C-alpha angles and dihedrals in degrees: 000000000000129000107245092216105045101013092232118151106252138181100201124035138179129204120241108234092215106045097019094227124143106244138180126236092263091058094047110100099185144344134189137186114252097179136349092284106023128078128190113219130189127186128219093256093054090045089062092056109085098214095051093044090052091049091051093049092046094054111098122235114205110247 
């Protein structure tokens, strides 16, 4: 499988919750746990867009 951001051959992938692309761990900027089973993931491209970054930071992770 290929990473949709950097086109590297990857074994494991995660889906960015903002652009819906399959990305590798190197392209993942940040992730946080929303609930016991759900994670919120943002890629480096979405992190550089102010609206998506603000939305990610505003979402609450349960402590």
